[in-house]
C-alpha positions, 0 to 999 in steps of 0.5 A, a space after each residue: 232320945 236321939 233321932 235321925 232327921 232329914 236335912 234339906 240341902 241349901 241352894 245358892 244362886 251364883 252368876 257363874 251357875 247355870 250348868 245342868 250338871 247339878 240337876 242332871 248328874 246329881 239330881 238336885 231339884 230347885 227353882 233357883 237359877 242359875 244354880 251355882 252351889 249346893 250345901 248338903 249340911 250347913 248351919 250359918 245363921 242368917 246366911 246359908 242354913 239348911 232346913 230340917 222339915 221334920 223339926 220345922 226349923 233351920 239347922 242352926 236353930 236345931 243345934 241351938 235348941 237341941 245340942 245333944 
């Protein structure tokens, strides 16, 4: 059965980050500072990988285990 699941964004620290724009204009909530990049959907194992809370696994792992 197919199902829609929520994917948490992946936040990356960048030395050029620090602007409040990502928080104030786009409402991203994170403790990462300075925040430089946000990936809403990314699945690069052992690097940038979004988390899927409902499945309790990363997006790359979900693709691997449930490709359908």
